[in-house]
C-alpha positions in Angstrom: -4.1 171.8 -139.9 -3.6 175.2 -140.2 -0.2 177.2 -139.5 -1.6 179.5 -136.8 -0.9 178.6 -133.1 -1.4 180.4 -129.6 2.1 181.3 -128.4 2.7 179.6 -124.8 2.2 181.7 -122.1 5.9 182.2 -121.2 6.7 182.9 -124.6 4.2 185.5 -124.8 5.5 187.2 -121.4 9.0 187.4 -122.7 7.9 189.0 -126.0 5.8 191.5 -124.0 9.0 192.0 -121.9 11.1 193.1 -124.7 8.6 195.9 -125.7 9.2 197.4 -122.2 12.5 196.0 -120.7 15.3 196.5 -123.3 18.1 197.2 -121.0 18.9 198.0 -117.2 18.0 201.6 -117.7 14.6 200.4 -118.8 14.1 198.8 -115.4 15.2 201.6 -113.5 12.8 203.8 -115.3 10.1 201.5 -114.6 10.8 201.1 -111.1 11.3 204.4 -110.1 7.6 205.3 -111.7 6.3 203.0 -109.2 8.2 204.1 -106.1 7.1 207.8 -107.0 3.8 206.6 -107.6 3.4 205.2 -104.5 3.9 208.5 -102.6 7.6 208.1 -101.4 9.5 211.0 -99.9 12.7 208.7 -99.8 14.2 206.6 -102.6 17.4 205.0 -102.9 18.9 203.2 -106.1 21.5 200.8 -106.0 23.1 199.6 -109.3 25.6 196.5 -109.2 27.9 195.9 -112.6 25.7 198.3 -114.8 22.5 196.7 -113.5 23.3 193.4 -115.0 24.1 192.0 -111.6 21.6 193.5 -109.2 19.2 197.0 -109.5 17.8 197.5 -106.2 15.2 200.3 -105.4 14.5 201.0 -101.8 11.4 203.5 -101.0 9.3 204.3 -98.0 5.9 204.8 -99.9 2.7 203.3 -99.4 3.6 199.5 -99.6 1.4 196.4 -100.4 -0.3 193.9 -98.5 -0.2 190.2 -99.1 -3.0 189.9 -101.7 -1.8 193.2 -103.6 2.2 191.5 -103.8 0.6 188.6 -105.4 -1.2 190.2 -108.1 1.4 192.8 -108.7 3.4 190.6 -110.6 0.9 189.2 -112.9 0.4 190.7 -116.5 -1.7 193.8 -116.9 -2.4 194.0 -112.8 -2.8 197.6 -111.7 -4.5 199.7 -109.3 -4.5 202.9 -111.8 -7.0 202.2 -114.4 -10.4 200.0 -114.5 -12.0 201.1 -117.8 -10.8 202.5 -121.0 -12.2 206.0 -119.9 -9.5 205.9 -117.4 -6.8 205.9 -119.9 -7.7 209.7 -120.5 -7.9 210.5 -116.5 -4.3 209.6 -115.5 -2.5 211.0 -112.9 0.1 208.9 -112.1 3.7 207.9 -114.1 2.6 204.0 -114.4 -0.8 203.0 -115.4 -0.8 199.5 -117.5 0.7 197.0 -115.2 3.1 195.8 -117.4 6.5 196.8 -115.5 6.8 193.8 -113.2 5.4 191.1 -114.8 8.2 192.1 -117.5 10.9 192.5 -115.3 9.8 189.2 -113.7 10.0 187.3 -117.1 13.4 188.7 -117.7 15.1 188.3 -114.4 15.3 187.2 -110.9 12.9 189.4 -108.8 12.4 189.7 -105.4 10.0 192.0 -103.8 9.8 192.9 -99.7 7.1 195.1 -98.7 5.1 196.5 -95.9 2.2 199.0 -95.2 3.1 199.9 -91.8 5.9 200.4 -89.3 5.3 197.0 -87.5 8.9 196.0 -88.7 6.7 192.8 -90.3 5.8 192.4 -94.0 6.0 190.0 -96.8 8.5 188.9 -99.4 7.9 187.7 -103.1 10.3 185.8 -105.5 9.6 184.8 -108.6 11.7 184.6 -112.1 11.0 183.9 -115.6 9.6 180.4 -114.9 6.3 182.3 -113.6 6.5 180.5 -110.0 5.5 182.8 -107.1 6.8 182.2 -103.6 5.4 184.6 -101.0 6.6 184.6 -97.3 6.5 186.7 -94.2 9.7 188.7 -94.0 11.0 191.7 -91.7 10.4 194.8 -93.4 10.2 198.5 -92.9 7.4 200.4 -94.2 7.7 200.8 -98.0 8.8 198.6 -100.7 12.2 197.2 -101.6 12.8 195.5 -105.3 15.8 193.6 -106.2 16.3 192.6 -110.0 19.2 190.4 -110.5 20.7 188.7 -113.2 18.5 190.7 -115.9 18.4 188.6 -119.4 19.5 185.4 -117.8 16.4 183.9 -119.3 16.9 185.8 -122.7 20.7 185.5 -123.3 20.2 187.2 -126.8 19.2 190.3 -125.5 22.7 190.8 -123.8 24.3 191.2 -127.3 22.5 194.5 -128.0 23.8 196.2 -124.6 26.7 198.5 -124.8 29.8 198.1 -122.8 29.1 198.4 -119.1 30.6 202.2 -118.8 28.0 203.2 -121.1 25.2 201.1 -119.4 25.8 202.8 -116.1 25.8 206.3 -117.6 22.2 205.6 -119.0 21.3 204.4 -115.7 22.6 207.8 -114.3 20.6 209.4 -116.9 17.2 208.1 -115.6 17.9 208.5 -112.1 18.7 212.6 -112.9 16.0 212.6 -115.3 13.3 211.3 -112.6 14.9 213.5 -109.7 14.7 216.8 -111.9 10.9 216.7 -112.0 11.0 215.5 -108.1 12.4 218.1 -106.2 10.3 217.3 -103.0 11.9 213.7 -103.1 15.1 212.9 -101.4 17.1 210.5 -103.7 20.2 208.6 -103.4 22.2 206.9 -106.1 24.9 204.2 -105.2 27.0 202.7 -108.0 28.6 199.5 -107.0 28.1 200.0 -103.4 29.5 203.7 -103.4 27.4 206.6 -102.9 27.7 208.8 -105.7 24.6 211.4 -105.6 22.5 212.7 -102.6 19.9 214.9 -103.5 18.1 216.7 -100.8 14.4 218.3 -101.0 15.0 221.6 -102.2 13.4 224.0 -105.1 13.2 223.0 -108.6 15.9 225.4 -109.9 18.3 224.1 -107.0 17.7 220.5 -108.3 18.1 221.2 -111.8 21.3 222.4 -111.1 22.3 219.4 -109.0 21.4 216.9 -111.4 23.2 218.9 -114.5 25.6 221.3 -112.7 28.4 220.1 -115.4 26.2 221.8 -118.1 26.3 225.5 -116.2 28.7 227.8 -115.3 27.2 228.8 -112.4 23.7 229.0 -110.5 23.6 232.5 -111.2 22.8 231.8 -115.0 19.5 229.7 -114.4 16.4 231.3 -113.8 13.1 229.8 -112.6 9.9 230.8 -113.8 6.9 231.0 -112.0 4.0 228.5 -112.5 1.7 230.2 -114.6 -2.0 228.6 -115.0 -3.7 229.0 -118.5 -6.6 227.4 -117.4 -6.6 223.8 -118.9 -2.8 223.5 -118.2 0.0 225.4 -116.1 3.7 225.8 -117.0 7.1 226.3 -115.2 10.3 225.8 -115.8 14.0 226.4 -115.5 15.8 228.3 -118.1 19.6 228.9 -118.5 20.7 232.3 -119.6 21.1 232.8 -123.5 25.0 233.2 -123.0 25.1 229.3 -122.4 24.0 227.4 -125.3 25.0 224.1 -127.1 25.3 223.0 -130.4 22.8 220.3 -129.9 19.3 219.9 -128.3 20.7 217.8 -125.4 19.4 219.9 -122.5 16.1 220.8 -123.6 13.9 218.8 -121.5 10.1 218.8 -121.9 8.2 216.7 -118.6 4.2 216.3 -119.2 2.6 215.6 -116.2 5.5 214.5 -114.3 7.0 212.4 -117.1 9.6 213.2 -119.5 8.4 213.2 -123.1 10.2 213.5 -126.7 8.1 216.0 -128.7 9.7 217.9 -131.3 7.0 220.9 -131.7 7.4 221.4 -127.8 11.3 221.4 -128.2 10.8 223.8 -131.2 8.7 226.1 -128.7 11.7 226.2 -126.5 14.2 227.2 -129.5 11.5 230.0 -130.3 11.7 231.3 -126.8 15.5 232.0 -127.3 15.5 232.8 -130.9 15.7 236.5 -130.3 18.6 236.2 -127.8 20.8 233.5 -129.0 23.0 233.5 -131.9 21.8 231.1 -134.9 22.6 227.6 -135.2 22.9 227.4 -131.4 20.4 225.8 -129.0 19.6 226.7 -125.5 19.3 224.9 -122.1 15.7 224.6 -120.5 13.5 222.5 -118.2 10.2 222.6 -118.9 7.1 221.2 -116.8 3.5 221.2 -118.1 0.7 219.9 -116.0 -2.2 219.2 -118.6 -5.7 218.1 -118.0 -5.4 214.5 -118.3 -8.6 214.4 -120.7 -6.3 216.4 -123.4 -3.6 213.8 -123.1 -2.7 210.2 -124.5 0.3 208.6 -123.2 -0.8 205.3 -124.5 0.9 205.4 -127.7 4.4 204.4 -126.8 5.7 201.4 -124.9 8.0 203.3 -122.6 5.4 206.3 -122.6 8.1 208.8 -124.0 5.6 210.3 -126.7 2.3 211.4 -126.1 -0.8 213.1 -128.2 -1.6 216.5 -126.9 -5.0 217.8 -128.1 -4.1 221.5 -127.0 -0.5 221.2 -128.3 -0.8 224.5 -130.2 -1.7 226.7 -126.9 0.8 225.1 -125.2 3.6 225.6 -127.6 2.5 229.6 -127.7 2.7 229.8 -123.8 6.3 228.0 -123.6 7.5 230.3 -126.2 5.8 233.4 -124.3 6.9 232.3 -121.1 10.5 231.9 -122.3 10.7 235.2 -123.5 9.6 237.0 -120.6 11.9 235.2 -118.4 15.0 236.3 -120.1 13.7 239.8 -120.6 13.0 240.0 -116.9 16.4 238.5 -115.7 19.2 238.4 -118.6 21.4 241.2 -118.9 21.7 240.0 -122.4 18.2 241.3 -122.9 18.5 245.0 -122.2 21.9 246.2 -122.2 22.6 249.9 -120.9 26.4 249.6 -120.1 28.9 250.7 -122.6 30.1 248.1 -125.3 33.7 247.5 -124.7 36.7 247.2 -127.4 40.3 246.8 -126.2 42.5 249.4 -127.0 46.5 249.0 -127.9 46.4 245.1 -128.7 49.5 243.7 -130.0 49.4 243.6 -134.1 46.2 245.2 -134.1 46.1 248.0 -136.8 42.8 249.3 -136.1 42.1 251.9 -133.5 39.8 251.0 -130.6 37.2 253.2 -128.4 34.4 253.3 -126.2 31.2 253.6 -127.9 27.8 253.5 -127.6 26.0 251.8 -130.4 22.6 252.6 -131.2 21.9 248.4 -131.9 24.1 245.7 -130.7 24.2 242.5 -132.2 25.0 240.0 -129.6 26.0 237.2 -132.1 29.2 235.7 -130.9 29.4 237.8 -127.7 30.7 236.4 -124.5 30.2 237.6 -121.2 32.9 239.6 -119.1 32.8 238.6 -115.4 31.0 241.6 -114.6 27.9 240.4 -116.3 26.9 243.8 -117.4 29.9 244.4 -120.4 29.9 242.8 -123.2 32.9 242.2 -125.6 33.9 240.7 -129.1 35.4 237.4 -128.5 38.1 237.7 -131.1 39.7 241.1 -131.9 40.3 242.1 -135.3 43.7 241.9 -136.9 43.3 244.7 -139.0 43.7 243.0 -142.1 41.1 240.4 -143.6 42.3 237.2 -144.8 42.5 236.8 -148.2 39.4 234.9 -149.5 39.2 232.1 -152.2 35.7 232.9 -154.0 35.3 229.1 -155.9 32.3 227.6 -154.9 32.2 223.6 -154.9 29.9 221.7 -157.1 26.9 220.9 -156.3 26.5 223.4 -153.5 23.2 224.2 -152.1 21.8 227.7 -153.6 18.7 229.6 -152.1 16.8 231.7 -154.6 16.9 235.3 -153.3 13.8 237.4 -153.4 13.3 240.5 -155.2 14.7 242.5 -152.3 18.1 240.9 -152.7 20.6 241.3 -155.5 20.6 238.4 -157.7 24.1 236.1 -157.9 23.9 236.6 -161.8 23.9 240.2 -161.6 27.0 241.7 -163.5 29.2 243.6 -160.9 29.2 247.4 -161.5 30.7 250.5 -159.6 30.3 250.1 -155.8 30.7 253.2 -153.8 31.3 252.7 -150.3 29.2 255.1 -147.7 30.5 254.0 -144.5 29.7 251.9 -141.5 26.6 251.6 -139.5 26.0 251.1 -135.8 29.8 249.0 -136.1 27.7 246.4 -137.8 26.3 247.4 -140.9 28.1 248.5 -144.0 26.7 251.0 -146.6 27.3 250.9 -150.1 25.6 252.3 -153.4 25.4 250.4 -156.7 23.2 250.4 -159.5 20.8 252.9 -157.9 20.3 251.2 -154.9 21.5 251.3 -151.2 22.8 248.0 -149.9 23.3 247.6 -146.0 25.5 244.5 -145.7 25.9 242.5 -142.3 29.6 242.6 -141.9 29.7 239.4 -139.8 27.6 237.6 -141.9 29.1 238.6 -145.0 32.9 237.5 -143.6 31.1 234.3 -142.1 29.8 233.0 -145.5 32.9 233.9 -147.7 35.1 231.9 -145.0 32.8 229.2 -145.3 32.8 228.8 -149.1 36.3 229.0 -148.7 36.6 226.4 -146.1 34.2 224.0 -147.8 36.0 224.3 -151.3 39.7 223.0 -150.1 40.7 219.7 -149.6 41.5 219.3 -145.7 44.9 219.0 -144.5 44.6 216.4 -142.0 46.4 217.0 -138.6 47.0 214.2 -135.9 45.8 215.3 -132.5 48.1 215.3 -129.4 45.4 214.2 -127.3 42.3 212.0 -128.6 38.9 213.5 -128.5 36.7 210.7 -127.2 32.9 210.4 -128.4 30.5 209.3 -126.0 30.5 205.7 -124.8 27.1 205.0 -125.6 27.7 206.0 -129.6 27.6 203.4 -132.3 29.3 204.0 -135.7 29.0 201.7 -138.6 32.2 201.4 -140.9 30.4 202.9 -143.8 30.1 206.0 -141.2 33.5 205.9 -140.0 34.8 205.8 -143.9 32.7 208.8 -144.8 34.2 211.0 -141.8 37.7 210.1 -142.8 36.5 211.6 -146.5 35.6 214.9 -144.7 39.3 214.8 -142.8 37.9 213.5 -139.4 39.7 210.2 -138.7 37.7 208.1 -136.0 39.2 205.1 -134.3 38.2 202.7 -131.8 40.5 201.4 -128.8 40.3 198.3 -127.0 37.4 198.8 -125.0 35.2 199.5 -127.9 35.0 203.4 -127.3 35.5 205.4 -130.2 37.6 208.4 -130.7 38.8 211.3 -132.9 42.2 210.5 -133.9 43.2 213.4 -136.5 41.1 216.6 -137.8 41.3 219.0 -140.6 43.4 222.0 -139.4 40.6 224.5 -140.2 38.7 222.9 -137.4 41.7 223.2 -134.7 39.6 226.1 -133.4 36.6 224.6 -132.5 37.7 221.6 -130.9 35.3 222.1 -127.8 32.3 221.8 -130.3 33.1 218.9 -132.2 32.0 216.2 -130.0 28.5 218.0 -129.4 27.9 218.3 -133.1 28.9 214.8 -134.2 26.6 213.6 -130.9 23.5 215.2 -132.2 23.6 213.4 -135.6 26.4 211.0 -135.9 25.2 209.2 -138.8 24.5 212.5 -141.0 27.5 213.6 -142.4 26.6 216.1 -144.6 24.9 218.0 -141.3 27.7 217.3 -139.3 30.2 218.9 -141.8 28.2 221.5 -142.4 27.6 222.7 -138.8 31.5 222.0 -138.2 32.6 224.4 -141.1 29.9 226.9 -140.2 31.1 227.1 -136.6 34.7 227.5 -137.6 33.8 230.0 -140.1 31.7 231.8 -137.4 34.5 232.1 -135.0 37.1 233.4 -137.4 35.0 235.7 -139.0 35.0 239.6 -137.9 31.9 240.4 -135.2 29.0 242.9 -134.8 30.6 245.7 -133.2 33.8 245.7 -134.7 35.4 249.1 -136.0 36.6 248.5 -139.4 39.1 250.4 -141.5 37.8 251.3 -145.3 40.3 248.9 -147.0 38.5 246.1 -144.6 35.1 247.0 -145.4 35.5 247.5 -149.1 37.2 244.0 -149.0 34.1 242.7 -147.4 31.8 244.4 -149.5 33.6 242.8 -152.9 33.5 239.4 -151.5 29.9 239.7 -150.5 28.7 240.8 -154.0 30.8 237.7 -155.5 28.8 235.2 -153.1 26.7 232.8 -154.9 23.8 232.9 -152.2 22.9 236.2 -150.0 22.5 233.8 -146.9 24.9 233.1 -144.3 25.5 229.5 -143.2 23.0 229.8 -140.6 20.4 231.1 -143.1 20.5 234.8 -142.1 20.1 237.3 -145.0 23.6 239.1 -145.8 22.3 242.3 -147.0 19.2 244.3 -147.6 19.2 246.0 -150.9 16.5 249.3 -151.0 16.1 250.6 -154.2 16.4 254.5 -155.0 12.8 254.4 -156.1 11.8 253.0 -152.6 13.3 255.7 -150.6 12.0 258.4 -152.7 8.4 256.9 -152.3 8.9 256.5 -148.4 9.5 260.5 -148.4 7.1 261.2 -150.7 9.2 262.7 -153.1 8.5 261.7 -156.8 11.1 262.6 -159.6 
């Protein structure tokens, strides 16, 4: 007898359920999709004991009759497609008919539904056994779905869940993700019987702010784009001012035909849209909503529909970038400054004279808003004397090959003649029959960065621990790797991770540390690079600072000693213009 067998139905159902339902948030995602597809104008969500005791969704949508109710929990039962061709004409969030059958195979499921306001409807009960009972029941128009004892039939899956607080937060994230795209629907969220969020019908901009208000300083920093029709697709969105940025991509959300997807190319399109307004190494906050011709989209490539194939993705990519650039230019104070740049006078301990100035060109890197929203200021005054910079470069550090327009690091240093400061941003000097235009911030930042990474960290214990996100999981090896960099991570009695100690050189960027680690917790090299480059950026002098000759010459000397003429964020530190090039430009040939 052969070794291949046909799986029994209940085993096959549990396997299929595992692809769709892996935690309470997955259940909530599928049920909210169904309620939205049913045309509901009001949806209430109840989460009990992190969703393990019960998840209950109440909507006032179309409801089902008895026959549809009986079919709804069967595998691959759907009202949304009939043929293969229908997969490319999908206008709904759900379509495969897997959700309810998968939930039923993992829990005790109860559905009460009615199609009119007669106060009577039908109730269905089923569980992992596959037995179904239906009875007449009092019900208002719409559907109420109760999912109890999740994974009681698959107890092994429970060991992969996070702690209750983390699972509750994941459910909340799904709730806000779905609500953000539907400002025309009222949403309510109850956690353990307490109403924690009420979202009424409003505008897209208002809804985004209500869902993610903790990420924004004020509603004034949010700009809603007009919906633009490009023929096969339309784009609209809500974009935060470039003054608000993060060290991760957490709040770059892309929605395609009402469904949030994770697509690296479209996320990059958002980043490109902000590139000329935002410091390097930082990421914007933006919510982009795309309506595309269903014939150009294939969602049937991921069990949870988190990814999609998009035939016209290049055109959409360009349109997103273009839309964001126009929106920022039309709304953001940073895009078109006409006010004077302010530098405070008479700062104690500041030996450099300050005055009002009108730079012909202003570098917005590391600038922060003054409350007037029209005046910008340097976020850290220059102290008058540059700190001593160690020039040693650690073994194994990455070296970029400079182009012919840059000084080779192997060139022998010769006499340098300092010419002056340009726009309070660049330092000009003459060397080897060439003019060098040096970015003062980038040069100082890189020298500090190389100094930081070459030192053995001096670890300091924090008075107040920094807690990592509750849903984060770290292996013992990763924790040991962090320890080698001076970042000591411990675990409390509840299983949550926290930072107990830090290198003293990172003391000025405590607010950035959690965001950087959260973006790529297992990539120690990337985390260390971002943290040290951020620390260096904040310590360095800024574009707009007026330097003394002594300070300028110190930066120039340090810049020429660097192994690579690029700052930690990849920008060139200087531009070399040869004497022959200048002569050619003015048509003067010797």
